[in-house]
N, C-alpha and C positions, 0 to 999 in steps of 0.2 A: 576440753570440748568448748568450742566457741559458738555461741548461738546467735550473736549479733553480727550482721554482715559488715557493719562499719568497723567493728573490732577486728573481724577477720581480715579486712583489707589493711588496717593499720598494722596488725601483727605480721602479715605477709610482707608489707613494705619494710618493716623493721628487720625481718629475717633477711631480705635481699641486701639490706645495708650491712648487716653483720657479716654476711658472706663477702661483700665488697671490702669491708674493713679488714677482714682476715687476709684477703688477697693483697690488699695494699700494704699490710704489715710484712707479709712474706716477700713482697717485691721492693721493700725499702722505700716506699713512697714517703715524701716529706710529711712529718707529723701534723703540720698545719692543714694539709689537705685531708688527712685522715680525720682530724678533729671536726672538720665540716660534716663529714658523714656520720660521725658519732653524735653530733648535735641533732642532725636530722633524725637519726634513729631514736634518740631520746624524745623528740617531739612526737614521733609516731607512737611510742610507748605511752606517752602522757595522754594521748587520745583515749587509751584504754583505761588507764588508772585514774584519769580525771584531774591530774596535777596541772596547775596553771603556772606558767613561768612569769617572771617579772616583766619580760618583754611583751608577753600576751596581755598582761594587765595594763601596762602603760599604753600599748597600742589601742586597747579598748577605751581607755580613758580619753586619750587625745583624739581618737576617732569619733567619739560619741559626744564630746563636750567642746564648747568653744571656750578655750582658756586664754586669758591675756588680751582679750579684745574689749 
């Protein structure tokens, strides 16, 4: 049971991507294209779990601070 609407949206998006990934695998879509969908799915799942990726952290640091000036 999901009670948070933001989590529900993230999980719904992740499910759509899982279905797309399964279809891509069955159609022999190149693995680099499938990997993009897998990464996006992981990002949606991390919205629920609260995991922060290195890219998110670096983006926040460089977006919030003036480094090297």
